[in-house]
PyMOL commands that place a pseudoatom at each C-alpha (Angstrom):
pseudoatom trace, name=CA, resn=MET, resi=1, chain=A, elem=C, hetatm=0, pos=[-175.659, -133.383, -74.785]
pseudoatom trace, name=CA, resn=LYS, resi=2, chain=A, elem=C, hetatm=0, pos=[-177.077, -130.411, -73.881]
pseudoatom trace, name=CA, resn=ASN, resi=3, chain=A, elem=C, hetatm=0, pos=[-176.811, -130.669, -70.199]
pseudoatom trace, name=CA, resn=LEU, resi=4, chain=A, elem=C, hetatm=0, pos=[-173.065, -131.808, -70.720]
pseudoatom trace, name=CA, resn=SER, resi=5, chain=A, elem=C, hetatm=0, pos=[-172.511, -128.509, -72.638]
pseudoatom trace, name=CA, resn=LEU, resi=6, chain=A, elem=C, hetatm=0, pos=[-174.248, -126.361, -69.858]
pseudoatom trace, name=CA, resn=VAL, resi=7, chain=A, elem=C, hetatm=0, pos=[-172.642, -128.196, -67.027]
pseudoatom trace, name=CA, resn=PHE, resi=8, chain=A, elem=C, hetatm=0, pos=[-168.861, -127.865, -68.702]
pseudoatom trace, name=CA, resn=ALA, resi=9, chain=A, elem=C, hetatm=0, pos=[-169.912, -124.227, -69.495]
pseudoatom trace, name=CA, resn=LEU, resi=10, chain=A, elem=C, hetatm=0, pos=[-170.519, -123.549, -65.985]
pseudoatom trace, name=CA, resn=VAL, resi=11, chain=A, elem=C, hetatm=0, pos=[-167.572, -125.443, -64.862]
pseudoatom trace, name=CA, resn=LEU, resi=12, chain=A, elem=C, hetatm=0, pos=[-165.689, -123.153, -67.019]
pseudoatom trace, name=CA, resn=VAL, resi=13, chain=A, elem=C, hetatm=0, pos=[-167.307, -119.976, -65.932]
pseudoatom trace, name=CA, resn=PHE, resi=14, chain=A, elem=C, hetatm=0, pos=[-167.068, -121.052, -62.362]
pseudoatom trace, name=CA, resn=GLY, resi=15, chain=A, elem=C, hetatm=0, pos=[-163.270, -121.807, -62.879]
pseudoatom trace, name=CA, resn=VAL, resi=16, chain=A, elem=C, hetatm=0, pos=[-162.527, -118.510, -64.267]
pseudoatom trace, name=CA, resn=SER, resi=17, chain=A, elem=C, hetatm=0, pos=[-164.500, -116.699, -61.566]
pseudoatom trace, name=CA, resn=ILE, resi=18, chain=A, elem=C, hetatm=0, pos=[-161.992, -118.641, -59.033]
pseudoatom trace, name=CA, resn=SER, resi=19, chain=A, elem=C, hetatm=0, pos=[-159.101, -117.859, -60.920]
pseudoatom trace, name=CA, resn=ALA, resi=20, chain=A, elem=C, hetatm=0, pos=[-159.982, -114.029, -61.017]
pseudoatom trace, name=CA, resn=LYS, resi=21, chain=A, elem=C, hetatm=0, pos=[-160.977, -113.644, -57.290]
pseudoatom trace, name=CA, resn=ALA, resi=22, chain=A, elem=C, hetatm=0, pos=[-157.353, -115.469, -56.816]
pseudoatom trace, name=CA, resn=VAL, resi=23, chain=A, elem=C, hetatm=0, pos=[-155.880, -112.718, -58.552]
pseudoatom trace, name=CA, resn=VAL, resi=24, chain=A, elem=C, hetatm=0, pos=[-157.569, -110.073, -56.285]
pseudoatom trace, name=CA, resn=VAL, resi=25, chain=A, elem=C, hetatm=0, pos=[-156.507, -112.139, -53.045]
pseudoatom trace, name=CA, resn=LYS, resi=26, chain=A, elem=C, hetatm=0, pos=[-153.102, -111.898, -54.020]
pseudoatom trace, name=CA, resn=GLU, resi=27, chain=A, elem=C, hetatm=0, pos=[-152.964, -108.183, -54.845]
pseudoatom trace, name=CA, resn=ASP, resi=28, chain=A, elem=C, hetatm=0, pos=[-154.725, -107.438, -51.441]
pseudoatom trace, name=CA, resn=ASN, resi=29, chain=A, elem=C, hetatm=0, pos=[-151.663, -109.127, -49.376]
pseudoatom trace, name=CA, resn=LYS, resi=30, chain=A, elem=C, hetatm=0, pos=[-149.347, -106.448, -50.911]
pseudoatom trace, name=CA, resn=ALA, resi=31, chain=A, elem=C, hetatm=0, pos=[-149.279, -102.973, -49.632]
pseudoatom trace, name=CA, resn=GLU, resi=32, chain=A, elem=C, hetatm=0, pos=[-146.264, -100.441, -49.579]
pseudoatom trace, name=CA, resn=HIS, resi=33, chain=A, elem=C, hetatm=0, pos=[-145.495, -96.671, -48.847]
pseudoatom trace, name=CA, resn=GLU, resi=34, chain=A, elem=C, hetatm=0, pos=[-142.141, -94.852, -48.609]
pseudoatom trace, name=CA, resn=VAL, resi=35, chain=A, elem=C, hetatm=0, pos=[-140.300, -93.807, -45.295]
pseudoatom trace, name=CA, resn=LYS, resi=36, chain=A, elem=C, hetatm=0, pos=[-137.783, -91.236, -45.464]
pseudoatom trace, name=CA, resn=VAL, resi=37, chain=A, elem=C, hetatm=0, pos=[-134.995, -90.900, -43.043]
pseudoatom trace, name=CA, resn=GLN, resi=38, chain=A, elem=C, hetatm=0, pos=[-133.478, -87.627, -41.748]
pseudoatom trace, name=CA, resn=ILE, resi=39, chain=A, elem=C, hetatm=0, pos=[-130.236, -87.644, -39.958]
pseudoatom trace, name=CA, resn=PRO, resi=40, chain=A, elem=C, hetatm=0, pos=[-129.705, -84.180, -38.974]
pseudoatom trace, name=CA, resn=GLN, resi=41, chain=A, elem=C, hetatm=0, pos=[-126.158, -82.248, -39.338]
pseudoatom trace, name=CA, resn=TYR, resi=42, chain=A, elem=C, hetatm=0, pos=[-125.045, -80.532, -36.124]
pseudoatom trace, name=CA, resn=ALA, resi=43, chain=A, elem=C, hetatm=0, pos=[-121.838, -79.078, -34.370]
pseudoatom trace, name=CA, resn=LEU, resi=44, chain=A, elem=C, hetatm=0, pos=[-121.876, -78.561, -30.742]
pseudoatom trace, name=CA, resn=VAL, resi=45, chain=A, elem=C, hetatm=0, pos=[-119.462, -77.471, -28.085]
pseudoatom trace, name=CA, resn=GLY, resi=46, chain=A, elem=C, hetatm=0, pos=[-119.460, -77.428, -24.490]
pseudoatom trace, name=CA, resn=LEU, resi=47, chain=A, elem=C, hetatm=0, pos=[-117.783, -77.384, -21.061]
pseudoatom trace, name=CA, resn=SER, resi=48, chain=A, elem=C, hetatm=0, pos=[-117.895, -79.700, -18.046]
pseudoatom trace, name=CA, resn=SER, resi=49, chain=A, elem=C, hetatm=0, pos=[-118.701, -76.694, -15.892]
pseudoatom trace, name=CA, resn=THR, resi=50, chain=A, elem=C, hetatm=0, pos=[-119.276, -73.261, -16.593]
pseudoatom trace, name=CA, resn=SER, resi=51, chain=A, elem=C, hetatm=0, pos=[-118.877, -72.181, -13.237]
pseudoatom trace, name=CA, resn=SER, resi=52, chain=A, elem=C, hetatm=0, pos=[-116.203, -69.309, -12.246]
pseudoatom trace, name=CA, resn=PHE, resi=53, chain=A, elem=C, hetatm=0, pos=[-112.922, -69.427, -10.630]
pseudoatom trace, name=CA, resn=THR, resi=54, chain=A, elem=C, hetatm=0, pos=[-110.343, -67.351, -9.464]
pseudoatom trace, name=CA, resn=LEU, resi=55, chain=A, elem=C, hetatm=0, pos=[-106.746, -66.874, -10.497]
pseudoatom trace, name=CA, resn=ALA, resi=56, chain=A, elem=C, hetatm=0, pos=[-104.454, -64.903, -7.949]
pseudoatom trace, name=CA, resn=PRO, resi=57, chain=A, elem=C, hetatm=0, pos=[-100.812, -64.515, -7.651]
pseudoatom trace, name=CA, resn=LYS, resi=58, chain=A, elem=C, hetatm=0, pos=[-99.557, -64.849, -3.889]
pseudoatom trace, name=CA, resn=ALA, resi=59, chain=A, elem=C, hetatm=0, pos=[-98.516, -61.772, -1.940]
pseudoatom trace, name=CA, resn=PRO, resi=60, chain=A, elem=C, hetatm=0, pos=[-95.237, -61.566, -0.510]
pseudoatom trace, name=CA, resn=GLU, resi=61, chain=A, elem=C, hetatm=0, pos=[-94.868, -62.504, 3.099]
pseudoatom trace, name=CA, resn=THR, resi=62, chain=A, elem=C, hetatm=0, pos=[-91.814, -60.542, 3.469]
pseudoatom trace, name=CA, resn=ALA, resi=63, chain=A, elem=C, hetatm=0, pos=[-91.056, -56.963, 2.762]
pseudoatom trace, name=CA, resn=GLY, resi=64, chain=A, elem=C, hetatm=0, pos=[-88.931, -56.223, -0.083]
pseudoatom trace, name=CA, resn=LEU, resi=65, chain=A, elem=C, hetatm=0, pos=[-90.106, -59.334, -2.300]
pseudoatom trace, name=CA, resn=ASP, resi=66, chain=A, elem=C, hetatm=0, pos=[-92.095, -59.464, -5.448]
pseudoatom trace, name=CA, resn=ILE, resi=67, chain=A, elem=C, hetatm=0, pos=[-95.720, -60.673, -5.911]
pseudoatom trace, name=CA, resn=GLN, resi=68, chain=A, elem=C, hetatm=0, pos=[-95.566, -64.681, -6.888]
pseudoatom trace, name=CA, resn=PHE, resi=69, chain=A, elem=C, hetatm=0, pos=[-96.799, -66.171, -10.259]
pseudoatom trace, name=CA, resn=SER, resi=70, chain=A, elem=C, hetatm=0, pos=[-96.151, -69.640, -8.989]
pseudoatom trace, name=CA, resn=GLY, resi=71, chain=A, elem=C, hetatm=0, pos=[-98.028, -72.550, -7.118]
pseudoatom trace, name=CA, resn=SER, resi=72, chain=A, elem=C, hetatm=0, pos=[-101.688, -73.764, -7.343]
pseudoatom trace, name=CA, resn=SER, resi=73, chain=A, elem=C, hetatm=0, pos=[-103.443, -70.329, -6.873]
pseudoatom trace, name=CA, resn=ILE, resi=74, chain=A, elem=C, hetatm=0, pos=[-102.302, -69.247, -10.474]
pseudoatom trace, name=CA, resn=SER, resi=75, chain=A, elem=C, hetatm=0, pos=[-103.622, -72.097, -12.152]
pseudoatom trace, name=CA, resn=ASP, resi=76, chain=A, elem=C, hetatm=0, pos=[-106.524, -74.393, -12.725]
pseudoatom trace, name=CA, resn=ASN, resi=77, chain=A, elem=C, hetatm=0, pos=[-107.332, -77.604, -14.812]
pseudoatom trace, name=CA, resn=THR, resi=78, chain=A, elem=C, hetatm=0, pos=[-110.776, -78.532, -13.710]
pseudoatom trace, name=CA, resn=LYS, resi=79, chain=A, elem=C, hetatm=0, pos=[-112.294, -77.804, -16.800]
pseudoatom trace, name=CA, resn=TRP, resi=80, chain=A, elem=C, hetatm=0, pos=[-113.110, -80.151, -19.874]
pseudoatom trace, name=CA, resn=LEU, resi=81, chain=A, elem=C, hetatm=0, pos=[-113.756, -79.431, -23.476]
pseudoatom trace, name=CA, resn=ASN, resi=82, chain=A, elem=C, hetatm=0, pos=[-116.882, -81.371, -24.710]
pseudoatom trace, name=CA, resn=TYR, resi=83, chain=A, elem=C, hetatm=0, pos=[-117.968, -81.613, -28.460]
pseudoatom trace, name=CA, resn=SER, resi=84, chain=A, elem=C, hetatm=0, pos=[-120.245, -83.521, -30.711]
pseudoatom trace, name=CA, resn=TYR, resi=85, chain=A, elem=C, hetatm=0, pos=[-120.261, -83.065, -34.435]
pseudoatom trace, name=CA, resn=LEU, resi=86, chain=A, elem=C, hetatm=0, pos=[-121.831, -84.853, -37.598]
pseudoatom trace, name=CA, resn=GLY, resi=87, chain=A, elem=C, hetatm=0, pos=[-120.893, -83.414, -40.754]
pseudoatom trace, name=CA, resn=SER, resi=88, chain=A, elem=C, hetatm=0, pos=[-122.586, -83.554, -44.176]
pseudoatom trace, name=CA, resn=THR, resi=89, chain=A, elem=C, hetatm=0, pos=[-119.946, -86.376, -45.395]
pseudoatom trace, name=CA, resn=LYS, resi=90, chain=A, elem=C, hetatm=0, pos=[-117.917, -88.823, -43.335]
pseudoatom trace, name=CA, resn=ASP, resi=91, chain=A, elem=C, hetatm=0, pos=[-114.300, -86.742, -44.543]
pseudoatom trace, name=CA, resn=LYS, resi=92, chain=A, elem=C, hetatm=0, pos=[-115.855, -83.230, -43.618]
pseudoatom trace, name=CA, resn=GLN, resi=93, chain=A, elem=C, hetatm=0, pos=[-113.908, -81.669, -40.958]
pseudoatom trace, name=CA, resn=THR, resi=94, chain=A, elem=C, hetatm=0, pos=[-114.324, -78.945, -38.071]
pseudoatom trace, name=CA, resn=THR, resi=95, chain=A, elem=C, hetatm=0, pos=[-112.199, -76.932, -35.706]
pseudoatom trace, name=CA, resn=ILE, resi=96, chain=A, elem=C, hetatm=0, pos=[-112.484, -75.530, -32.175]
pseudoatom trace, name=CA, resn=SER, resi=97, chain=A, elem=C, hetatm=0, pos=[-111.240, -71.971, -31.440]
pseudoatom trace, name=CA, resn=VAL, resi=98, chain=A, elem=C, hetatm=0, pos=[-111.088, -69.685, -28.561]
pseudoatom trace, name=CA, resn=LYS, resi=99, chain=A, elem=C, hetatm=0, pos=[-111.003, -66.270, -27.554]
pseudoatom trace, name=CA, resn=MET, resi=100, chain=A, elem=C, hetatm=0, pos=[-111.083, -64.010, -24.302]
pseudoatom trace, name=CA, resn=GLU, resi=101, chain=A, elem=C, hetatm=0, pos=[-113.535, -61.317, -23.876]
pseudoatom trace, name=CA, resn=THR, resi=102, chain=A, elem=C, hetatm=0, pos=[-112.795, -58.590, -20.981]
pseudoatom trace, name=CA, resn=VAL, resi=103, chain=A, elem=C, hetatm=0, pos=[-115.511, -57.825, -18.944]
pseudoatom trace, name=CA, resn=GLY, resi=104, chain=A, elem=C, hetatm=0, pos=[-115.379, -54.364, -17.439]
pseudoatom trace, name=CA, resn=ASN, resi=105, chain=A, elem=C, hetatm=0, pos=[-111.634, -53.252, -16.808]
pseudoatom trace, name=CA, resn=SER, resi=106, chain=A, elem=C, hetatm=0, pos=[-109.077, -54.974, -18.849]
pseudoatom trace, name=CA, resn=LEU, resi=107, chain=A, elem=C, hetatm=0, pos=[-106.232, -57.122, -17.210]
pseudoatom trace, name=CA, resn=PRO, resi=108, chain=A, elem=C, hetatm=0, pos=[-103.402, -55.132, -15.852]
pseudoatom trace, name=CA, resn=ALA, resi=109, chain=A, elem=C, hetatm=0, pos=[-100.701, -54.441, -18.287]
pseudoatom trace, name=CA, resn=GLY, resi=110, chain=A, elem=C, hetatm=0, pos=[-98.166, -57.539, -18.376]
pseudoatom trace, name=CA, resn=ILE, resi=111, chain=A, elem=C, hetatm=0, pos=[-100.580, -59.966, -17.064]
pseudoatom trace, name=CA, resn=GLY, resi=112, chain=A, elem=C, hetatm=0, pos=[-102.018, -62.840, -19.407]
pseudoatom trace, name=CA, resn=ILE, resi=113, chain=A, elem=C, hetatm=0, pos=[-103.799, -65.913, -18.942]
pseudoatom trace, name=CA, resn=GLY, resi=114, chain=A, elem=C, hetatm=0, pos=[-102.151, -69.180, -20.965]
pseudoatom trace, name=CA, resn=LEU, resi=115, chain=A, elem=C, hetatm=0, pos=[-104.193, -72.048, -21.926]
pseudoatom trace, name=CA, resn=THR, resi=116, chain=A, elem=C, hetatm=0, pos=[-103.024, -75.436, -22.649]
pseudoatom trace, name=CA, resn=VAL, resi=117, chain=A, elem=C, hetatm=0, pos=[-105.449, -78.119, -24.220]
pseudoatom trace, name=CA, resn=GLY, resi=118, chain=A, elem=C, hetatm=0, pos=[-104.839, -81.615, -23.371]
pseudoatom trace, name=CA, resn=ALA, resi=119, chain=A, elem=C, hetatm=0, pos=[-104.983, -84.774, -25.611]
pseudoatom trace, name=CA, resn=TYR, resi=120, chain=A, elem=C, hetatm=0, pos=[-108.640, -86.454, -25.855]
pseudoatom trace, name=CA, resn=GLU, resi=121, chain=A, elem=C, hetatm=0, pos=[-109.373, -88.573, -22.826]
pseudoatom trace, name=CA, resn=GLY, resi=122, chain=A, elem=C, hetatm=0, pos=[-112.537, -90.343, -22.206]
pseudoatom trace, name=CA, resn=GLN, resi=123, chain=A, elem=C, hetatm=0, pos=[-115.148, -92.949, -23.705]
pseudoatom trace, name=CA, resn=GLY, resi=124, chain=A, elem=C, hetatm=0, pos=[-116.435, -91.020, -26.713]
pseudoatom trace, name=CA, resn=LYS, resi=125, chain=A, elem=C, hetatm=0, pos=[-116.407, -92.541, -30.354]
pseudoatom trace, name=CA, resn=GLY, resi=126, chain=A, elem=C, hetatm=0, pos=[-115.820, -91.391, -33.911]
pseudoatom trace, name=CA, resn=SER, resi=127, chain=A, elem=C, hetatm=0, pos=[-112.975, -89.445, -35.113]
pseudoatom trace, name=CA, resn=LEU, resi=128, chain=A, elem=C, hetatm=0, pos=[-111.611, -87.228, -32.307]
pseudoatom trace, name=CA, resn=GLY, resi=129, chain=A, elem=C, hetatm=0, pos=[-110.028, -83.807, -32.933]
pseudoatom trace, name=CA, resn=GLN, resi=130, chain=A, elem=C, hetatm=0, pos=[-106.292, -83.228, -31.771]
pseudoatom trace, name=CA, resn=PRO, resi=131, chain=A, elem=C, hetatm=0, pos=[-104.890, -80.086, -29.923]
pseudoatom trace, name=CA, resn=GLU, resi=132, chain=A, elem=C, hetatm=0, pos=[-103.714, -77.495, -32.451]
pseudoatom trace, name=CA, resn=ASN, resi=133, chain=A, elem=C, hetatm=0, pos=[-100.322, -77.582, -30.646]
pseudoatom trace, name=CA, resn=ASN, resi=134, chain=A, elem=C, hetatm=0, pos=[-98.736, -79.237, -27.575]
pseudoatom trace, name=CA, resn=GLY, resi=135, chain=A, elem=C, hetatm=0, pos=[-97.744, -76.340, -25.578]
pseudoatom trace, name=CA, resn=GLU, resi=136, chain=A, elem=C, hetatm=0, pos=[-99.700, -73.296, -23.930]
pseudoatom trace, name=CA, resn=ILE, resi=137, chain=A, elem=C, hetatm=0, pos=[-101.351, -70.608, -25.967]
pseudoatom trace, name=CA, resn=ASP, resi=138, chain=A, elem=C, hetatm=0, pos=[-101.686, -66.910, -24.789]
pseudoatom trace, name=CA, resn=LEU, resi=139, chain=A, elem=C, hetatm=0, pos=[-105.399, -65.987, -24.757]
pseudoatom trace, name=CA, resn=THR, resi=140, chain=A, elem=C, hetatm=0, pos=[-106.280, -63.072, -26.584]
pseudoatom trace, name=CA, resn=SER, resi=141, chain=A, elem=C, hetatm=0, pos=[-109.559, -61.402, -27.927]
pseudoatom trace, name=CA, resn=ASN, resi=142, chain=A, elem=C, hetatm=0, pos=[-108.667, -62.812, -31.323]
pseudoatom trace, name=CA, resn=PRO, resi=143, chain=A, elem=C, hetatm=0, pos=[-109.833, -66.463, -32.142]
pseudoatom trace, name=CA, resn=THR, resi=144, chain=A, elem=C, hetatm=0, pos=[-107.038, -68.851, -32.236]
pseudoatom trace, name=CA, resn=ARG, resi=145, chain=A, elem=C, hetatm=0, pos=[-107.524, -72.148, -33.121]
pseudoatom trace, name=CA, resn=ILE, resi=146, chain=A, elem=C, hetatm=0, pos=[-107.139, -74.936, -30.439]
pseudoatom trace, name=CA, resn=VAL, resi=147, chain=A, elem=C, hetatm=0, pos=[-108.583, -78.446, -31.983]
pseudoatom trace, name=CA, resn=LYS, resi=148, chain=A, elem=C, hetatm=0, pos=[-108.295, -79.485, -35.241]
pseudoatom trace, name=CA, resn=ASN, resi=149, chain=A, elem=C, hetatm=0, pos=[-109.270, -82.377, -37.380]
pseudoatom trace, name=CA, resn=ILE, resi=150, chain=A, elem=C, hetatm=0, pos=[-112.601, -83.202, -35.904]
pseudoatom trace, name=CA, resn=LYS, resi=151, chain=A, elem=C, hetatm=0, pos=[-114.623, -85.630, -37.868]
pseudoatom trace, name=CA, resn=ASN, resi=152, chain=A, elem=C, hetatm=0, pos=[-117.863, -87.230, -37.090]
pseudoatom trace, name=CA, resn=CYS, resi=153, chain=A, elem=C, hetatm=0, pos=[-117.594, -87.975, -33.374]
pseudoatom trace, name=CA, resn=TYR, resi=154, chain=A, elem=C, hetatm=0, pos=[-118.626, -87.360, -29.628]
pseudoatom trace, name=CA, resn=THR, resi=155, chain=A, elem=C, hetatm=0, pos=[-116.402, -86.852, -26.862]
pseudoatom trace, name=CA, resn=GLY, resi=156, chain=A, elem=C, hetatm=0, pos=[-118.661, -87.924, -24.012]
pseudoatom trace, name=CA, resn=SER, resi=157, chain=A, elem=C, hetatm=0, pos=[-119.901, -85.034, -21.651]
pseudoatom trace, name=CA, resn=GLY, resi=158, chain=A, elem=C, hetatm=0, pos=[-118.642, -83.582, -18.153]
pseudoatom trace, name=CA, resn=ALA, resi=159, chain=A, elem=C, hetatm=0, pos=[-115.410, -84.370, -16.374]
pseudoatom trace, name=CA, resn=GLN, resi=160, chain=A, elem=C, hetatm=0, pos=[-112.927, -86.703, -17.590]
pseudoatom trace, name=CA, resn=GLN, resi=161, chain=A, elem=C, hetatm=0, pos=[-114.168, -86.555, -21.065]
pseudoatom trace, name=CA, resn=GLY, resi=162, chain=A, elem=C, hetatm=0, pos=[-112.744, -84.576, -23.820]
pseudoatom trace, name=CA, resn=HIS, resi=163, chain=A, elem=C, hetatm=0, pos=[-110.020, -82.208, -23.680]
pseudoatom trace, name=CA, resn=ARG, resi=164, chain=A, elem=C, hetatm=0, pos=[-108.656, -81.314, -20.142]
pseudoatom trace, name=CA, resn=LEU, resi=165, chain=A, elem=C, hetatm=0, pos=[-108.276, -77.242, -20.438]
pseudoatom trace, name=CA, resn=THR, resi=166, chain=A, elem=C, hetatm=0, pos=[-105.577, -75.706, -18.110]
pseudoatom trace, name=CA, resn=TYR, resi=167, chain=A, elem=C, hetatm=0, pos=[-105.490, -72.180, -17.548]
pseudoatom trace, name=CA, resn=THR, resi=168, chain=A, elem=C, hetatm=0, pos=[-102.520, -70.500, -15.837]
pseudoatom trace, name=CA, resn=LEU, resi=169, chain=A, elem=C, hetatm=0, pos=[-102.175, -66.540, -14.559]
pseudoatom trace, name=CA, resn=LYS, resi=170, chain=A, elem=C, hetatm=0, pos=[-98.886, -65.269, -15.983]
pseudoatom trace, name=CA, resn=LYS, resi=171, chain=A, elem=C, hetatm=0, pos=[-96.548, -62.174, -16.482]
pseudoatom trace, name=CA, resn=LYS, resi=172, chain=A, elem=C, hetatm=0, pos=[-96.071, -61.296, -19.948]
pseudoatom trace, name=CA, resn=GLY, resi=173, chain=A, elem=C, hetatm=0, pos=[-92.839, -59.836, -21.654]
pseudoatom trace, name=CA, resn=ASN, resi=174, chain=A, elem=C, hetatm=0, pos=[-93.906, -56.436, -21.460]
pseudoatom trace, name=CA, resn=PHE, resi=175, chain=A, elem=C, hetatm=0, pos=[-94.737, -56.830, -17.330]
pseudoatom trace, name=CA, resn=ASP, resi=176, chain=A, elem=C, hetatm=0, pos=[-93.825, -53.517, -15.742]
pseudoatom trace, name=CA, resn=TYR, resi=177, chain=A, elem=C, hetatm=0, pos=[-94.451, -53.803, -11.779]
pseudoatom trace, name=CA, resn=SER, resi=178, chain=A, elem=C, hetatm=0, pos=[-95.160, -49.956, -11.495]
pseudoatom trace, name=CA, resn=GLU, resi=179, chain=A, elem=C, hetatm=0, pos=[-98.261, -50.326, -14.046]
pseudoatom trace, name=CA, resn=LEU, resi=180, chain=A, elem=C, hetatm=0, pos=[-99.775, -53.385, -11.782]
pseudoatom trace, name=CA, resn=VAL, resi=181, chain=A, elem=C, hetatm=0, pos=[-102.845, -52.130, -9.808]
pseudoatom trace, name=CA, resn=ALA, resi=182, chain=A, elem=C, hetatm=0, pos=[-104.715, -54.397, -7.239]
pseudoatom trace, name=CA, resn=GLY, resi=183, chain=A, elem=C, hetatm=0, pos=[-108.251, -55.385, -7.981]
pseudoatom trace, name=CA, resn=SER, resi=184, chain=A, elem=C, hetatm=0, pos=[-110.717, -57.713, -9.207]
pseudoatom trace, name=CA, resn=TYR, resi=185, chain=A, elem=C, hetatm=0, pos=[-110.749, -57.981, -13.231]
pseudoatom trace, name=CA, resn=THR, resi=186, chain=A, elem=C, hetatm=0, pos=[-112.865, -60.421, -14.912]
pseudoatom trace, name=CA, resn=VAL, resi=187, chain=A, elem=C, hetatm=0, pos=[-112.838, -62.079, -18.375]
pseudoatom trace, name=CA, resn=ASN, resi=188, chain=A, elem=C, hetatm=0, pos=[-115.253, -64.395, -20.300]
pseudoatom trace, name=CA, resn=ILE, resi=189, chain=A, elem=C, hetatm=0, pos=[-113.195, -67.292, -22.254]
pseudoatom trace, name=CA, resn=VAL, resi=190, chain=A, elem=C, hetatm=0, pos=[-115.347, -68.451, -25.605]
pseudoatom trace, name=CA, resn=TYR, resi=191, chain=A, elem=C, hetatm=0, pos=[-115.023, -71.660, -27.339]
pseudoatom trace, name=CA, resn=THR, resi=192, chain=A, elem=C, hetatm=0, pos=[-116.472, -71.914, -30.894]
pseudoatom trace, name=CA, resn=ILE, resi=193, chain=A, elem=C, hetatm=0, pos=[-116.890, -74.652, -33.014]
pseudoatom trace, name=CA, resn=THR, resi=194, chain=A, elem=C, hetatm=0, pos=[-116.485, -74.205, -37.034]
pseudoatom trace, name=CA, resn=ASP, resi=195, chain=A, elem=C, hetatm=0, pos=[-116.837, -76.081, -39.733]
for i in range(1, 195): cmd.bond("trace and resi %d" % i, "trace and resi %d" % (i + 1))
show_as sticks, trace
zoom trace
């Protein structure tokens, strides 16, 4: 009977020992740690090309005629406005504005540059913006909003992506031929995205 009790006690202790080890092994089969995901907020604006170009009216070929503000020499539509935007909420909106900065001499009195912003074209994704108006605006030193309702999106990069920009040299309402001076004039066109 003593032997049976001893064997039974050993089996009981051995069984408890196995059971305890099984719990330890099960806990060793699980490990965990936290991973944080950070999505950046950004607002970027760019141009398909930052190279300069020249807008020039055509000199008359016959004595007695006026300088000609017509034809391909007074217009350029080779630039495209590109942007990428990701806000802090999916409904947050941003806009793009433009202004003209004079480098050196101001444009002659009565001469201006108009800008037309085309509708979006390209392979971008998201809630792309729309031109503020469908017509031409006069570029000035004051920022003018040109694209509105931009939400989380990207236009694609380079030519044929985003909004086509058409610049046109023109006479303004206060044009006075006697004030016109021949020469070279330079301006910078500055685009800003703001949310």
